[in-house]
Each structure stands twice: as structure tokens, then as C-alpha cells.
ZAKOLNU-395722 format. One line per field, with one value per residue (C-alpha): residue in one letter; x, y, z. Coordinates in nm, 2 decimals, decimal comma, always signed. Layout:
type a	... .
px X	... .
py Y	... .
pz Z	... .
***
This chain:
type m	n	l	m	n	i	d	e	l	n	a	l	r	q	f	m	d	d	h	g	w	r	l	r	f	n	n	e	l	e	r	e	f	q	q	d	y	t	h	l	y	c	a	h	m	q	i	a	g	i	i	g	l	i	v	f	m	t	c	g	v	l	d	i	v	f	m	p	e	v	a	g	r	t	w	f	i	r	l	v	a	g	a	p	m	l	g	l	m	l	i	f	f	r	r	g	i	e	d	q	h	q	l	f	s	t	i	f	y	c	v	f	v	g	g	m	m	a	i	a	l	n	s	p	e	p	y	s	y	y	y	y	n	s	v	t	i	v	l	i	i	l	y	a	v	s	r	i	q	f	k	w	g	v	c	a	a	i	i	m	l	i	t	i	n	v	e	l	i	c	f	d	l	k	s	n	i	s	f	l	a	v	v	l	i	g	n	y	v	f	i	a	s	s	g	c	a	l	i	g	a	f	l	m	e	r	s	l	r	q	n	y	l	q	s	r	m	i	s	i	t	n	r	q	l	e	e	l	n	l	s	l	q	f	l	s	t	i	d	g	l	t	q	i	a	n	r	r	s	f	d	s	t	l	s	r	e	w	q	r	a	k	r	n	c	e	s	i	g	f	i	m	l	d	i	d	h	f	k	l	f	n	d	t	y	g	h	q	a	g	d	e	c	l	s	v	v	g	s	l	l	k	g	y	a	r	r	p	g	d	l	a	a	r	y	g	g	e	e	f	a	l	m	l	i	d	t	s	a	e	q	a	r	i	v	a	e	q	l	c	k	e	v	s	e	k	m	i	s	n	k	n	n	v	q	v	h	v	t	a	s	l	g	v	a	s	i	v	p	g	q	l	l	q	a	g	p	e	a	l	i	l	a	a	d	q	a	l	y	h	a	k	r	s	g	r	n	r	v	v	v	d	g	g	q	d	d	e	q	k .
px -0,29	-0,48	-0,88	-0,95	-0,80	-0,88	-1,29	-1,20	-1,09	-1,43	-1,63	-1,46	-1,48	-1,87	-1,85	-1,67	-1,86	-2,22	-1,99	-2,03	-2,39	-2,51	-2,26	-2,22	-1,99	-2,08	-2,01	-1,66	-1,57	-1,73	-1,58	-1,20	-1,35	-1,43	-1,09	-0,88	-1,13	-1,08	-0,67	-0,71	-0,98	-0,86	-0,69	-0,86	-1,18	-0,93	-0,86	-1,20	-1,21	-1,02	-1,09	-1,48	-1,38	-1,14	-1,41	-1,68	-1,46	-1,27	-1,57	-1,72	-1,45	-1,68	-1,93	-1,75	-1,64	-1,95	-2,22	-2,11	-2,48	-2,50	-2,18	-2,25	-2,53	-2,32	-2,07	-2,31	-2,45	-2,04	-1,96	-2,22	-2,21	-1,78	-1,82	-1,94	-1,74	-1,41	-1,51	-1,55	-1,25	-1,01	-1,20	-1,11	-0,77	-0,81	-0,66	-0,94	-1,23	-1,06	-1,36	-1,65	-1,53	-1,73	-2,06	-1,83	-1,84	-2,19	-2,24	-1,94	-2,12	-2,50	-2,41	-2,20	-2,53	-2,75	-2,47	-2,39	-2,87	-2,86	-2,62	-2,79	-3,15	-2,99	-2,83	-2,88	-2,98	-2,79	-2,54	-2,82	-2,81	-2,45	-2,47	-2,75	-2,55	-2,27	-2,38	-2,22	-1,94	-2,08	-2,09	-1,82	-1,60	-1,83	-1,82	-1,48	-1,21	-1,34	-1,43	-1,76	-1,88	-2,29	-2,48	-2,31	-2,37	-2,71	-2,76	-2,52	-2,81	-3,17	-3,07	-2,91	-3,23	-3,45	-3,22	-3,29	-3,63	-3,68	-3,48	-3,64	-3,96	-3,90	-3,77	-3,83	-3,59	-3,63	-3,64	-3,87	-3,92	-4,22	-4,12	-4,25	-4,02	-3,72	-3,79	-3,90	-3,63	-3,36	-3,49	-3,40	-3,05	-2,93	-3,14	-2,92	-2,62	-2,71	-2,74	-2,48	-2,32	-2,41	-2,39	-2,00	-1,97	-2,18	-1,96	-1,55	-1,70	-1,84	-1,46	-1,27	-1,46	-1,40	-1,06	-1,05	-1,14	-0,90	-0,65	-0,81	-0,80	-0,43	-0,27	-0,47	-0,26	+0,09	+0,03	-0,12	+0,21	+0,40	+0,28	+0,36	+0,73	+0,74	+0,60	+0,78	+1,15	+1,07	+1,00	+1,29	+1,49	+1,31	+1,37	+0,96	+0,98	+1,26	+1,15	+1,51	+1,71	+1,81	+2,14	+2,06	+2,05	+2,29	+2,54	+2,44	+2,39	+2,73	+2,97	+2,77	+2,87	+3,27	+3,28	+3,22	+3,43	+3,65	+3,67	+3,61	+3,86	+3,59	+3,62	+3,39	+3,23	+3,10	+2,92	+2,86	+2,58	+2,50	+2,26	+2,38	+2,26	+1,93	+1,91	+1,86	+1,60	+1,43	+1,36	+1,30	+1,04	+0,92	+0,91	+0,72	+0,98	+1,27	+1,06	+0,93	+1,34	+1,48	+1,21	+1,34	+1,66	+1,56	+1,47	+1,73	+1,99	+1,76	+1,76	+2,12	+2,02	+2,02	+2,19	+2,14	+2,44	+2,34	+2,27	+2,09	+2,06	+1,95	+2,24	+2,10	+1,94	+2,04	+2,36	+2,24	+2,49	+2,52	+2,73	+2,79	+2,94	+3,29	+3,29	+3,65	+3,66	+3,64	+3,31	+3,22	+3,29	+3,10	+2,79	+2,78	+2,84	+2,55	+2,33	+2,47	+2,36	+2,04	+2,01	+2,09	+1,85	+1,52	+1,25	+1,09	+0,79	+0,76	+0,39	+0,35	+0,36	+0,66	+0,96	+1,33	+1,65	+1,86	+2,26	+2,40	+2,83	+2,96	+3,21	+3,35	+3,55	+3,67	+3,87	+3,93	+3,91	+4,25	+4,45	+4,45	+4,58	+4,32	+4,06	+3,73	+3,39	+3,40	+3,76	+3,54	+3,26	+3,59	+3,77	+3,38	+3,34	+3,67	+3,62	+3,30	+3,40	+3,66	+3,37	+3,18	+3,46	+3,52	+3,24	+2,93	+2,80	+3,01	+3,20	+3,52	+3,70	+3,89	+4,25	+4,24	+4,16	+3,77	+3,60	+3,48	+3,19	+2,88 .
py -1,53	-1,31	-1,42	-1,04	-0,95	-1,19	-1,12	-0,71	-0,80	-0,97	-0,75	-0,46	-0,69	-0,68	-0,34	-0,36	-0,59	-0,35	-0,13	+0,19	+0,31	+0,34	+0,56	+0,49	+0,24	+0,04	+0,38	+0,24	+0,24	+0,55	+0,75	+0,62	+0,67	+1,08	+1,15	+1,07	+1,26	+1,55	+1,49	+1,44	+1,72	+1,98	+2,22	+2,17	+2,32	+2,61	+2,63	+2,70	+2,94	+3,23	+3,16	+3,20	+3,47	+3,65	+3,57	+3,76	+3,99	+4,14	+4,14	+4,46	+4,62	+4,56	+4,70	+5,06	+5,05	+4,93	+5,02	+5,29	+5,46	+5,12	+5,02	+5,16	+4,94	+4,66	+4,71	+4,71	+4,35	+4,23	+4,39	+4,25	+3,93	+3,90	+4,00	+3,69	+3,51	+3,63	+3,54	+3,13	+3,16	+3,21	+2,94	+2,73	+2,80	+2,69	+2,34	+2,10	+2,20	+2,03	+1,79	+2,04	+2,16	+2,11	+2,26	+2,53	+2,52	+2,45	+2,79	+2,98	+2,92	+2,94	+3,23	+3,34	+3,27	+3,47	+3,80	+3,68	+3,65	+3,99	+4,22	+4,09	+4,18	+4,49	+4,54	+4,69	+4,45	+4,29	+4,22	+4,12	+3,78	+3,74	+3,81	+3,54	+3,30	+3,32	+3,13	+2,85	+2,91	+2,86	+2,61	+2,49	+2,60	+2,43	+2,07	+2,03	+2,26	+2,24	+1,85	+1,80	+1,50	+1,44	+1,46	+1,78	+1,94	+1,83	+2,04	+2,29	+2,23	+2,24	+2,56	+2,80	+2,69	+2,80	+3,10	+3,20	+3,18	+3,35	+3,64	+3,65	+3,61	+3,98	+4,16	+4,31	+4,18	+4,46	+4,27	+4,29	+3,91	+3,80	+3,79	+3,40	+3,32	+3,47	+3,22	+2,93	+2,98	+3,07	+2,75	+2,48	+2,64	+2,59	+2,28	+2,13	+2,30	+2,14	+1,87	+1,75	+1,91	+1,64	+1,37	+1,43	+1,43	+1,17	+0,98	+1,14	+1,00	+0,67	+0,72	+0,82	+0,51	+0,25	+0,33	+0,36	+0,05	-0,16	+0,03	-0,12	-0,44	-0,40	-0,23	-0,60	-0,81	-0,65	-0,69	-1,09	-1,10	-1,01	-1,17	-1,50	-1,38	-1,32	-1,69	-1,79	-1,70	-1,80	-2,13	-2,12	-2,08	-2,29	-2,62	-2,76	-3,05	-2,91	-2,53	-2,37	-2,33	-2,59	-2,59	-2,32	-1,98	-2,21	-2,18	-1,82	-1,66	-1,80	-1,66	-1,31	-1,36	-1,49	-1,16	-0,96	-1,09	-1,12	-0,80	-0,67	-0,97	-1,18	-1,56	-1,83	-2,07	-2,37	-2,63	-2,98	-3,22	-3,54	-3,80	-4,07	-4,44	-4,23	-4,50	-4,75	-4,54	-4,41	-4,86	-4,92	-4,71	-4,53	-4,25	-4,10	-4,07	-3,98	-3,70	-3,58	-3,71	-3,43	-3,19	-3,18	-3,16	-2,88	-2,71	-2,73	-2,61	-2,31	-2,22	-2,13	-1,89	-1,56	-1,32	-1,18	-1,33	-1,66	-1,98	-2,30	-2,57	-2,83	-2,92	-3,21	-3,61	-3,63	-3,33	-3,05	-2,76	-2,40	-2,10	-1,85	-1,46	-1,38	-1,66	-1,86	-2,22	-2,31	-2,11	-2,28	-2,56	-2,46	-2,45	-2,77	-2,93	-2,81	-2,93	-3,29	-3,28	-3,14	-3,37	-3,64	-3,58	-3,50	-3,76	-3,85	-4,02	-4,33	-4,52	-4,68	-4,39	-4,48	-4,26	-4,35	-4,11	-4,02	-3,85	-3,72	-3,62	-3,30	-3,15	-2,75	-2,49	-2,20	-2,00	-1,61	-1,57	-1,40	-1,58	-1,88	-1,74	-1,85	-2,06	-2,04	-2,09	-2,47	-2,44	-2,41	-2,66	-2,90	-2,88	-2,94	-3,21	-3,35	-3,35	-3,44	-3,75	-3,85	-3,74	-4,07	-4,29	-4,27	-4,37	-4,08	-3,92	-3,61	-3,34	-3,31	-2,96	-2,95	-2,97	-3,10	-3,41	-3,60	-3,53	-3,74	-3,94	-3,80 .
pz +0,15	+0,31	+0,35	+0,41	+0,09	-0,09	+0,04	-0,07	-0,39	-0,45	-0,38	-0,57	-0,84	-0,84	-0,86	-1,21	-1,29	-1,22	-1,48	-1,28	-1,37	-1,02	-0,89	-0,57	-0,43	-0,08	+0,25	+0,38	-0,04	-0,12	+0,10	+0,05	-0,35	-0,24	-0,05	-0,35	-0,56	-0,32	-0,26	-0,71	-0,77	-0,54	-0,72	-1,04	-0,84	-0,74	-1,09	-1,24	-0,93	-1,02	-1,46	-1,34	-1,10	-1,36	-1,71	-1,43	-1,41	-1,66	-1,90	-1,72	-1,93	-2,26	-2,03	-2,05	-2,38	-2,55	-2,37	-2,19	-2,09	-1,82	-1,75	-1,37	-1,33	-1,47	-1,27	-0,97	-1,04	-1,11	-0,71	-0,61	-0,70	-0,72	-0,34	-0,19	-0,56	-0,41	-0,03	-0,14	-0,36	-0,03	+0,13	-0,13	-0,07	+0,38	+0,47	+0,63	+0,40	+0,10	+0,11	+0,13	-0,22	-0,38	-0,27	-0,24	-0,66	-0,67	-0,49	-0,65	-1,02	-0,95	-0,81	-1,11	-1,27	-1,13	-1,18	-1,57	-1,59	-1,40	-1,56	-1,93	-1,78	-1,74	-2,09	-2,41	-2,70	-2,85	-2,59	-2,34	-2,57	-2,60	-2,17	-2,16	-2,39	-2,18	-1,90	-2,17	-2,04	-1,69	-1,78	-1,93	-1,63	-1,37	-1,61	-1,77	-1,57	-1,21	-1,24	-1,04	-0,95	-1,13	-0,84	-0,75	-1,07	-1,13	-0,81	-0,96	-1,25	-1,12	-0,91	-1,18	-1,43	-1,14	-1,08	-1,52	-1,45	-1,18	-1,26	-1,64	-1,43	-1,18	-1,46	-1,82	-2,02	-2,35	-2,66	-3,02	-2,96	-2,69	-2,41	-2,36	-2,61	-2,46	-2,17	-2,34	-2,63	-2,28	-2,06	-2,42	-2,47	-2,11	-2,08	-2,36	-2,27	-1,89	-2,07	-2,25	-1,99	-1,69	-1,95	-2,00	-1,62	-1,55	-1,86	-1,66	-1,29	-1,38	-1,57	-1,26	-0,99	-1,28	-1,28	-0,92	-0,86	-1,13	-0,94	-0,57	-0,75	-0,88	-0,53	-0,40	-0,62	-0,56	-0,20	-0,24	-0,46	-0,18	+0,06	-0,12	-0,20	+0,16	+0,21	-0,05	+0,05	+0,42	+0,28	+0,07	+0,37	+0,64	+0,62	+0,72	+0,94	+1,24	+1,13	+1,15	+0,88	+0,55	+0,37	+0,12	+0,36	+0,64	+0,28	+0,21	+0,60	+0,64	+0,38	+0,51	+0,87	+0,70	+0,51	+0,79	+1,06	+0,81	+0,79	+1,18	+1,30	+1,47	+1,53	+1,44	+1,60	+1,42	+1,58	+1,37	+1,54	+1,49	+1,68	+1,76	+1,57	+1,44	+1,12	+1,36	+1,56	+1,25	+1,15	+1,55	+1,65	+1,25	+1,08	+1,31	+1,58	+1,39	+1,28	+1,61	+1,68	+1,46	+1,55	+1,95	+1,79	+1,59	+1,84	+2,12	+1,85	+1,77	+2,13	+2,19	+1,81	+2,04	+1,93	+1,59	+1,34	+1,51	+1,31	+1,36	+1,06	+0,94	+0,74	+0,56	+0,69	+1,10	+1,06	+1,25	+1,22	+1,51	+1,39	+1,66	+1,58	+1,75	+1,98	+2,03	+2,02	+2,41	+2,44	+2,12	+2,41	+2,61	+2,47	+2,28	+2,59	+2,70	+2,46	+2,37	+2,80	+2,67	+2,43	+2,56	+2,82	+2,60	+2,58	+2,26	+2,22	+1,91	+1,78	+2,11	+2,34	+2,53	+2,60	+2,50	+2,51	+2,20	+2,27	+1,97	+1,87	+1,83	+1,65	+1,73	+1,53	+1,58	+1,34	+1,30	+0,89	+0,78	+0,97	+0,73	+0,38	+0,13	+0,34	+0,32	+0,48	+0,38	+0,62	+0,92	+0,86	+0,74	+1,08	+1,22	+1,11	+1,16	+1,49	+1,46	+1,28	+1,57	+1,81	+1,67	+1,61	+2,02	+2,14	+2,04	+2,30	+2,37	+2,25	+2,05	+2,01	+1,66	+1,82	+2,12	+2,32	+2,36	+2,61	+2,90	+2,80	+2,90 .
***
């Protein structure tokens, strides 16, 4: 299992244990979270901007119907505020600046609130109060639709609150209520509304961050399981001692290559190798030397499985198999003779650090699948095994081809 994955998983668990109250990760994780957040909610911000601009401009129809005497002034305010809002909207749809959308959203809705307040201050009663209270609509669009993050929501709320108070102070609100009461009530309504909205934004972002951590943890866990499955798959097909294919892998590969060769009318060459007097060698020099002997022979055999489809395998005990695709009996014989020579020349270390030789007997066969009716891969194995039996009966340390004569002793 990858140690980096384990370290990352432990770090994510630590963030989960923190319950997300700080709404902050380390620099690398925070950057990745922001990229993921932008990818998921970029469209939300664009849609929220479109809704906000439509609401801001279409309310002007009510000005013409209900307060025509000031409609010209309020429409001038809408155009003055709407122009930068439209400009920001166009920026929203430009590529490459998605990570700046929350900044532009903050500016967009602050201009929105400033425009609505200016219209309220220039409208007669009772319409001025309606426009003033419409600031809550802006908060709904900003926090609920655009999915703005908490820190940007706080910045927007502060700027809006300052904008509202500046406009209240700079303009004389026509009202039967005292100016101080208007300021106090206005601030209370906005602070209460924005406070509730910010709590919602905080809880939503906290939930998003926890979901992000959980998805990362699941992703890492799945990756670890995939790596473990690959390792288990590798271990299930490889002989642990010789590091070549085991019997199970050999059987499945031979069956697959047999069908392929049958379709293509190609021959399959097959070599069975048995280490001579291995039990005596093992008993004389010890199991450690015996394991070294098997490992050396397996390594030599692996060197001849060079092409895709060729396979070197430990068939069982001290027996090995080498499958060679598109190989005739003569070609397989040449390979077997080279292999027999290499085995006899190889030095094996025993427990006393004495270098000793071993020899091997090899049986060779080659079949074109489909030429023999009803014959399967077992026919190829049987032919090579019979040739190996003749090699051992003829004195060992030699190669015998199925149906052929014994070669001279090496």
C-alpha cells in the first residue's frame, strides 16, 4: 500500500475530526477544494447573476405604473447601477476567470443593494419601504442561489451594511417616522436578515467541505483497493520463489494462446524442463541451495520468453515449462538446446559457499491447433512430457523432441 496514500488519508481524517468549524484546509488541499467548488458552482453564480439583473431591471415597470412622477429618476438610477452589473455579468461568462467569480459576485450584489437603496430613497411612501425591504431578495439570491462561500458572504454583508448607512445618512428619507428610527429599524432588519443568511452559508459550506473530505477519502480508499487487487492478482499468477508464472497462470495462458493459434493456423512450441536429480541435490546441499537452484533455472527460462505471448512458468516442483508462440519443433529444439547448455554451465551456491553444477532434461513438442481432431492444449503438454520422459530415460542432461531421436549427451 502506498505510504503517500496512507499519509493523505490520515490528514483527511484529522480534518474530519475537526468537524469543519474553521472552514479551512492546508494550502494544497484548500486550493484543490476551491477548484472543485468553482467547477461545481460556477453555473450557480452565473444563473444567480442573471436572476438578479432581471429582477433589478423589471421592477422598473412598477415605477411607471405606480409612481410615474419619479419614474424618470428611478430609471436613471437603474441604468447607472445596471450598467456595471451587466458588465460583471458578461465577465461571468468569460473563460479562465472562474476562480474570481465570488469576488465579482460580491461586487455585483453590493451594486445591486446600492441601487435598490437609492431607488427607495427617491421613491414616495409607501413604495420606498417596499424597495428598502426588497434588500432581503438580494440576500436570498446571493446566499441561496449563487452558493457564495462564507468569507465572501461576510465581505458582501459588511459592504452592503456600510452602503445602506451611507445612503441613509446622505439622503433625506421622506417619512413620518423619525430619521433615527428609520436608521435603527433598517439596520436591525438588514443585520437580522444577513445574519440568518450567513449562518445558512456557513452551514452549507461546512457541509460541502465535509462532503469533499469524504469523497477524497473514498477515492483514496478505492485507489488503495485497486492497488491491492492488482497486487493480489499479480501474486495469484506469479510463483513466489522463481518470480515467473505459476501453474494457474500457465494453464489459462496456454488455453488462450491455443485458441488464438487455432484461428491463425499457427504452431505452438512447448518445452518441458526437469532439473536432474533435484531431490538428491536438495538433500545434499540443503533447501536453501535447492531454492537457489530453482530460482536460477527460473531466471534462465524467463530470458527465453521474449515475445508477447511467450510464457515461462514453474509447472510444479522442479519442473518448468516454456511456451513459444508461432514456433516449430525445430525452432523449439534449438531454444531447448541453448537452455540445456546454459543450465549445465550455471554455478549454484550451497550453504558452504561451494559452487556446484546442475543439469536438466528437456522435452520438446510443437503442434498446430486444429490439425488434430478434438485435440486440446493437453495434447501439447502430453507430447512434451513424453519427450521429457525419454530424455530422462536416455541418461538426462539432454533434449528430446517428440517423435524424434535423442540428442547427444551434453
